[in-house]
N, C-alpha and C positions, 0 to 999 in steps of 0.2 A: 156373579153376573159382569157384565161390563156395563159401566155408567156413562150416557152421553149428553149433551144439550145442545139445542140450536141456537146459532148467533147469526143474524141476519144484519143488513148495511142499513144505516140510518136514512139514506135518502130512497133507497129502493124497495125495502122491506119494513118487515118488524124485528123488533130487538128481542131474541131470546134469553131470559137471564133466569138460571137456576141457582137458587139457594139453598144452604144447609139448615138442619135443623134449629129453629131459634126459642125452643122450651123453657130456656133459662130466662131469668129475669135481664131485661134489657141493659142492667147496668153490668151484669155477667157478660154481655153479647156484643161487646163494641163493634161498629161496622170496620172493616179493613179500610186501607187507604186507597185501595183500589177502585177504580170506575171507568166504564169505557165510553166515557163522554156523553152518557145519555143517564146510565141507571149505576147508582151504588149496589154493590152485592157483596156477600162474605164470601162464602165458598161455592164452587159449581157443583152440585151433586143434586140427583134427583130426592125428592122428599121420601119419607118413610112411609111404608104402606100401612103402617098402625097409626096414622093420622098427625099432622104436623102443622106447624105454623112459622111462616117466613114473613121477613119484612122487606119491602122493596121502596128504594129511594131514588127519585127522579132528581137527576145532577145536571141540568141543563140549566140553561138563561131562565127559563121559566119557573117561578117560584111558584107554587099553587097557594094562593091567599085565601080561596075561596073552596066552597064544595067540591072538592075533587071527584067525589062519587057520582054525581049528576052526570059527569062525563063520559061514563066508563059504559061500555058494550063487553058482556061476557059471553065466550066460546069455549067449548071444550071438543077433544076427540080421544078417540086411544091411540095408542103411537109404540111403535117399536124402536128399539135400538138402530140408528145408523150404525152401517158397517163398513163405511168407505173413507171418510177423512176426519181424523182426530187431531187436535191439536191443544195442548194445555189444557186437556179436561173439556175443551169446547168442541162442538162437533157443527160441522157444515152439513146441513141438509139432515133431512128426516125421513120416516117411512110412515104416513099415517095408516092405521087398518080400521079405521071406522070414519065417517062421514064428519066434518066440523059442524057443529050445532050451536044456535043460539040457547045460551042457558036462561031458563026463565029464574028470576030474582025478585024478592021485595026488598021495602025499605023501611028501616024504623031509624029514625032521625038520621044519623049520617051515618047507618051500617047498612049495608049490602048484604042478603041472607038467598042462598040457594040450598037447594036439598042437600048438599055435602060440602059447601064451602060457604064461609063468611067473610066477609071484606070490609075492615073498617080502618080510618084515618089515622095516620101518623102525624100530628102538626109539628112543623120546626124541627124536624128529628135530625138534620145534620146542618151543622153551621159549615161554609165552604167560603172565605175570602170575607166577603161583605153581606152575603145573603144566607138566609135560612132556606133551606130546600125540604119540602114536605113528600109523605109518602103514604103507604098503606101496611097493614097487617092483613095478612091472607091464611085463614085458620083452613084445612082440609082435613075431614072425617078419615078415617079407615078406609082404603080400597080394596075392597073384596069382589071388583067385578070380574077378575081374571083377566085384564089388560090393565097394561100401563097407562096414564093417561095424562093429559096436558090441558091445563087451564090459560086462557088466553084474556088478557085485560088489555083491551083495545081503547087507547084513551084518545082524547082530542086535544092534539093532531096525532093523526093515526101512527107518525113515527115514533112515539112513545110508548109502543105497545111492549108489554112486558109478558113472557110466557114462563108459566111453572110446570115442571114435571115432577110426577108422584109414580112411584113405585108401585106395583100389585102383589099382592101377598101370592106367591106362587106355590102351587099347588106340586109335590114331588113324590113320586111313589117312595116305597122302601126298597131302594135300588142303589146303593152306595156306589159314589166314585173310588176306584181302588186306587188311583194314582194322580196327583195334579203335575202335570207336565209343563215345562217351560218350552217356548218355541222349537229351540234346537233339539230337544230331547223327541219331542213329537214328529218335528219333520224326520230325524232319522229313521223313524218306524215308517210313517207313512209314504213317504216319497220314494224309498226302496222299494214298494211293492205295488200291485193292484188291489183291486179290493171289490169283491162281488157281493151283493145284496143276497143274502140266502136265508134272512128271517127277520119276519116285521110282526110284531106282537104289541096288542094294545094293553096294557096295565093300568091297574085299578091304584087306588092309594095305598093299599097294602102290599103292591109288589105283585099281585097275582096275574097272571099272563093269559091273553086269549090263545086261540089255536093260532099257528103260524098263517097269517093272512096270507102268503104267498103261496099256500096249498088252497086256500078255502076261496080266493078270487081267481076267476079266469082271467086270462089276456093282460096280464102284469108283464109278461115276458121276463129277460132278464137285464139287469143294470149293472156294470162295470164303471170303476172309477180310477183312472190311470193317472196320479199325479206327477207333477213336474218339478225341479228344482225352483223354479224361479216364482213358485207361488200360483202356479196354473195347474188345472186338472183337465181331463178330458173324458167326458161321460160316454159310454158305449152301450147304448140301447138295442137289443135285440128283440123284437116283436116275437110273441108266440107263434103267431102263423109264420110258417119257415119260406112262404113265397113272398114276403115283405123283407125289404132291406135293413140291415143295421142302420141306426140313426147314431152321428158321431156330434157331440156339443162340446165347445170347448168353452172353459169357465176359467174363474180365479177363485181361491180360497185365502181365507186368512184364520189363523190359530190364535186364540186371546186368552186373556187370564180365566181363570177357572176352568179350563178345559172347553172353551165355545170354538167349535168349527163351523165356520161361515162361508157358503157359497155365493158368490154374486150373481148366480143364476144355476139353476138345476136341472134336471130331468126325473120326473116321477118312477120309481115311488120313493126317492131320497128327497128329503126333507130341506129346505134352504138353510135352516140352523140347527146344529146338533148339539148336546152335550156329552163329551166323550165320557163314558164310564170307565172306560179300560181299551186298552190297545196293546197287544203283544205280538208275537212271532207268529201266531194262528190265528186270531180275528181281531176284530174293534167293534166294541159295544156301546151303542150311543141311545139316550134319549132325544126324542122329537115330538113333533104334534102328533095326536092321535089320528091314526089313518083311515078308521072306519068307526066313527062314533054311532051310526044306525046301528050296527052290531054289537057294538061295545058301549052301550049307554054309561056304564059306570067309570068307564077309563079316564084319566086324566093326563096320561102321556104316552106314546107309543115308544116299544124298545125296536133299534134296528141293529141287527147283526150282519157285520160284514165279513166274510171270508178273505183270508189274506193269501196272496201268491206273490212269492218273490219274483221279481225282474230276472229274465235271463241277460 
């Protein structure tokens, strides 16, 4: 999977800081010298899905010498990886997949406890110049919600807000990736062809397939993807009703590490994000979202099969 993090402006918005695992003792996990002017951090990567602990140190002129926990508001929401702008592991922009909600929490002494997180202070954690800067540790329990999640610690002043991202335990059916491609290899097959959706199957965790949804649901019509060299694609959707005209939609695509194929917009029945299992001179097979959860309650993914036709 690709791994991304939001970094906002000090004056206009909040600052998103993503930290790596800090399960080791503090002596074994020193802070790096990097800081963004507001928060010290170690390495920008989402927390592990099986539970993790991170440290956040505020590195501004504000040295918290009193109970910083009394100044926190804590919010959470589900999130998706940003697909547009990535620089040095930091990502500008994010795609929420659920509303932001204020988390209920209780306090015991100087510790804040929520249903799946605990926040407690680190006093005088970093010495910079002539000042000590305080911070917090945040322990997050295993994430088995099925969605990546973010936890926002909103401080006073709000410009010191930190955002923590945590992976979810992704459920993957027993359908292997046949080969991992780099971008040039993938494009050599993808761009030279057009691709028509000719099979959609909902899949359970054991890899068992439903019937082909294209034959069981009326009105889906036919969808063809026509890629171009410049990272652009054109979707051609022909409705089932012959009296309706074809719809043409222009979009852009990216192909990234671990065979993630992503469109900036798409047309049903093609998902916006696909995990490419296989691409050959005959077909492309991908995992995407479950297409018909009502008819396939045990499904965890959808298998999307595209037939290849070489461009003339």
